[in-house]
SETORKE-674591 format. One record per residue (C-alpha): y, x, z; residue in three letters. Coordinates in Angstrom, 3 decimals, decimal comma. Layout:
% residues N
node v:Y u:X w:Z residu:ALA
...
END
This chain:
% residues 169
node v:16,007 u:-10,954 w:3,592 residu:MET
node v:17,305 u:-9,653 w:6,644 residu:PHE
node v:19,651 u:-10,361 w:9,306 residu:THR
node v:21,658 u:-8,867 w:12,114 residu:CYS
node v:20,097 u:-10,359 w:15,261 residu:ALA
node v:23,941 u:-9,545 w:16,762 residu:TYR
node v:25,967 u:-10,400 w:14,431 residu:CYS
node v:24,378 u:-12,673 w:11,754 residu:GLY
node v:24,864 u:-10,712 w:8,980 residu:THR
node v:22,596 u:-11,330 w:5,615 residu:GLN
node v:21,451 u:-8,581 w:3,899 residu:PHE
node v:18,719 u:-7,137 w:1,428 residu:THR
node v:18,010 u:-3,724 w:1,588 residu:GLN
node v:16,899 u:-2,416 w:4,330 residu:HIS
node v:18,874 u:-0,310 w:6,268 residu:VAL
node v:18,624 u:1,132 w:10,009 residu:PRO
node v:22,304 u:-0,179 w:10,921 residu:ASN
node v:24,143 u:-3,593 w:10,337 residu:CYS
node v:26,714 u:-2,799 w:7,686 residu:PRO
node v:29,164 u:-4,991 w:8,934 residu:ASN
node v:28,999 u:-4,513 w:13,237 residu:CYS
node v:26,660 u:-1,275 w:13,549 residu:GLY
node v:24,077 u:-2,517 w:15,414 residu:ALA
node v:20,526 u:-1,109 w:15,052 residu:ALA
node v:18,569 u:-3,132 w:12,568 residu:ILE
node v:15,289 u:-3,751 w:13,592 residu:LYS
node v:12,841 u:-6,231 w:11,401 residu:VAL
node v:10,566 u:-8,384 w:13,774 residu:THR
node v:9,738 u:-11,550 w:11,519 residu:THR
node v:7,854 u:-9,444 w:8,758 residu:ALA
node v:4,642 u:-10,125 w:6,983 residu:PRO
node v:1,094 u:-9,425 w:8,435 residu:LYS
node v:0,825 u:-6,931 w:6,032 residu:GLU
node v:3,729 u:-4,841 w:7,023 residu:LYS
node v:2,822 u:-5,004 w:10,551 residu:ASP
node v:-0,373 u:-3,769 w:10,013 residu:SER
node v:0,934 u:-1,179 w:7,415 residu:LEU
node v:4,014 u:0,030 w:10,323 residu:ARG
node v:0,843 u:0,372 w:12,970 residu:GLU
node v:-1,087 u:2,460 w:11,328 residu:ILE
node v:1,985 u:4,381 w:9,605 residu:CYS
node v:3,152 u:4,643 w:13,086 residu:LEU
node v:-0,138 u:6,830 w:14,534 residu:LYS
node v:1,163 u:9,571 w:12,135 residu:TYR
node v:5,569 u:9,158 w:13,150 residu:GLU
node v:5,484 u:12,969 w:14,127 residu:GLY
node v:3,721 u:13,999 w:10,697 residu:VAL
node v:6,830 u:16,115 w:9,072 residu:ASN
node v:8,265 u:14,569 w:5,918 residu:ASN
node v:7,409 u:11,199 w:6,807 residu:LEU
node v:10,117 u:8,469 w:7,530 residu:TYR
node v:9,043 u:5,083 w:8,641 residu:ILE
node v:11,104 u:2,232 w:8,886 residu:ASP
node v:14,791 u:2,552 w:10,539 residu:GLU
node v:14,765 u:6,679 w:10,152 residu:ALA
node v:14,806 u:5,519 w:6,233 residu:ILE
node v:18,777 u:5,633 w:5,863 residu:ASP
node v:20,286 u:3,688 w:3,333 residu:ALA
node v:20,763 u:7,258 w:1,165 residu:LYS
node v:17,035 u:8,455 w:1,482 residu:ARG
node v:16,263 u:4,956 w:0,707 residu:MET
node v:18,248 u:4,492 w:-2,857 residu:LYS
node v:17,341 u:7,933 w:-4,057 residu:THR
node v:13,019 u:6,025 w:-2,624 residu:ILE
node v:13,665 u:2,965 w:-5,167 residu:ARG
node v:15,164 u:4,909 w:-7,943 residu:GLU
node v:13,270 u:7,378 w:-8,026 residu:ASN
node v:9,634 u:5,499 w:-7,625 residu:PHE
node v:10,736 u:2,472 w:-9,657 residu:ASN
node v:10,940 u:0,495 w:-6,080 residu:ILE
node v:11,998 u:-3,265 w:-7,150 residu:PRO
node v:14,858 u:-4,460 w:-4,808 residu:ALA
node v:12,806 u:-7,372 w:-3,605 residu:ALA
node v:9,445 u:-4,549 w:-2,334 residu:GLU
node v:9,549 u:-3,757 w:1,609 residu:THR
node v:9,254 u:-0,389 w:2,283 residu:VAL
node v:7,671 u:0,830 w:5,119 residu:VAL
node v:6,912 u:3,988 w:4,822 residu:MET
node v:7,667 u:7,823 w:2,537 residu:ALA
node v:6,763 u:10,828 w:2,500 residu:TYR
node v:9,344 u:12,943 w:0,927 residu:ASP
node v:7,348 u:15,868 w:-0,917 residu:ASP
node v:10,914 u:18,142 w:-1,720 residu:THR
node v:11,704 u:21,491 w:-0,635 residu:ILE
node v:15,261 u:20,336 w:0,254 residu:PHE
node v:14,307 u:17,035 w:1,869 residu:GLY
node v:16,110 u:14,958 w:-1,103 residu:ASN
node v:13,414 u:12,273 w:-1,893 residu:ASN
node v:12,951 u:12,895 w:-5,660 residu:LYS
node v:8,936 u:13,357 w:-5,467 residu:LEU
node v:6,415 u:11,666 w:-2,695 residu:GLY
node v:5,259 u:8,610 w:-2,498 residu:PHE
node v:6,314 u:5,370 w:-0,556 residu:ALA
node v:4,073 u:2,606 w:1,074 residu:VAL
node v:5,205 u:-0,745 w:0,486 residu:CYS
node v:4,243 u:-4,368 w:1,667 residu:VAL
node v:3,224 u:-5,170 w:-1,940 residu:GLY
node v:1,420 u:-1,271 w:-2,541 residu:GLY
node v:2,157 u:2,112 w:-2,569 residu:LEU
node v:4,400 u:3,578 w:-5,213 residu:TYR
node v:4,583 u:7,304 w:-6,271 residu:TRP
node v:6,413 u:10,095 w:-8,745 residu:LYS
node v:5,327 u:13,901 w:-8,550 residu:ASN
node v:6,164 u:16,500 w:-10,082 residu:ASP
node v:5,563 u:18,657 w:-13,524 residu:TRP
node v:2,558 u:20,127 w:-12,285 residu:SER
node v:0,929 u:16,840 w:-10,684 residu:VAL
node v:-0,751 u:14,519 w:-13,145 residu:THR
node v:-1,079 u:10,939 w:-12,651 residu:SER
node v:-2,151 u:7,761 w:-14,617 residu:LYS
node v:-0,050 u:5,287 w:-12,394 residu:ARG
node v:2,869 u:5,715 w:-10,071 residu:SER
node v:2,043 u:2,427 w:-8,556 residu:ARG
node v:-1,413 u:0,714 w:-6,909 residu:LEU
node v:-1,154 u:-2,394 w:-5,732 residu:THR
node v:-2,999 u:-2,476 w:-1,895 residu:TRP
node v:-6,218 u:-4,498 w:-4,001 residu:GLU
node v:-6,879 u:-1,528 w:-6,330 residu:GLU
node v:-5,601 u:0,810 w:-3,645 residu:PHE
node v:-8,586 u:-0,764 w:-1,566 residu:SER
node v:-11,248 u:0,199 w:-4,247 residu:LYS
node v:-10,237 u:3,628 w:-4,374 residu:ARG
node v:-11,908 u:6,977 w:-3,374 residu:GLU
node v:-9,280 u:8,904 w:-1,688 residu:ILE
node v:-9,783 u:13,042 w:-1,420 residu:LYS
node v:-7,588 u:15,694 w:-0,617 residu:LEU
node v:-7,807 u:18,420 w:-3,303 residu:GLU
node v:-5,561 u:21,399 w:-3,057 residu:GLN
node v:-2,006 u:20,566 w:-3,337 residu:TYR
node v:-2,717 u:16,611 w:-3,921 residu:GLN
node v:-4,505 u:13,579 w:-3,041 residu:VAL
node v:-6,595 u:11,848 w:-5,401 residu:SER
node v:-6,232 u:8,251 w:-5,486 residu:LEU
node v:-9,247 u:8,387 w:-7,942 residu:ASP
node v:-9,493 u:7,120 w:-11,782 residu:LYS
node v:-7,022 u:9,732 w:-12,663 residu:GLY
node v:-4,284 u:8,865 w:-10,074 residu:ASP
node v:-2,767 u:11,488 w:-8,103 residu:ASN
node v:-0,843 u:12,066 w:-5,218 residu:LEU
node v:1,430 u:15,435 w:-5,128 residu:GLY
node v:1,673 u:16,977 w:-1,578 residu:VAL
node v:2,239 u:20,441 w:-2,195 residu:ALA
node v:6,078 u:20,236 w:-1,004 residu:GLY
node v:4,746 u:19,555 w:2,989 residu:CYS
node v:3,635 u:23,273 w:2,888 residu:GLY
node v:1,092 u:22,580 w:5,651 residu:SER
node v:-2,901 u:21,777 w:5,125 residu:ASP
node v:-2,657 u:19,668 w:8,627 residu:TYR
node v:-0,001 u:17,786 w:7,173 residu:ILE
node v:-1,844 u:17,235 w:3,814 residu:ARG
node v:-5,222 u:16,265 w:5,852 residu:LYS
node v:-3,076 u:14,020 w:7,773 residu:SER
node v:-1,804 u:12,252 w:4,941 residu:ILE
node v:-5,747 u:11,875 w:3,715 residu:GLU
node v:-5,866 u:10,296 w:6,777 residu:LYS
node v:-3,537 u:8,053 w:7,297 residu:MET
node v:-4,440 u:6,867 w:3,379 residu:LEU
node v:-8,050 u:6,374 w:4,324 residu:LYS
node v:-6,796 u:4,374 w:7,570 residu:GLU
node v:-4,740 u:2,167 w:4,753 residu:ILE
node v:-7,141 u:1,827 w:2,347 residu:ARG
node v:-10,166 u:0,813 w:5,496 residu:ALA
node v:-6,804 u:-1,718 w:6,922 residu:ALA
node v:-7,252 u:-3,419 w:2,866 residu:PHE
node v:-10,906 u:-3,637 w:2,073 residu:ARG
node v:-12,594 u:-6,482 w:2,780 residu:GLY
node v:-9,327 u:-8,451 w:2,551 residu:ALA
node v:-9,151 u:-11,406 w:0,595 residu:ASP
node v:-6,645 u:-11,161 w:-2,135 residu:PHE
END
């Protein structure tokens, strides 16, 4: 649940601005997991196609939730858009409860979601135009069009994995 600090309006879906008064919404009472995930993701804020917290507008959030099958109660911390046209129908989302994704037809994957507990046990490796999450799970990253961005995504995912390794689930 989000609450506008200015007018007190409450709403369930994260939006960059209050639907009542238009004030910028900043999440200040987030769980520890969200804070640590956000901290890691913010290191990669300048990477093209990555959208963090308030940079995810309502239209993009709706598309992400629908295409990646993210439940309404799940908090999205960061989204990566792997489409050429920027419509976020492909890519992945870093959420408080885990990693969600959708690939195009060229990238196979056994799953489209991993909890952080599952993710923390996986090997992560950049393999040309996809990031292998081991055990038949892959994230497509061809749409970013840059080896630098692909390597940055791999590095970010490894940092997230390291943060959850040894965590008490």
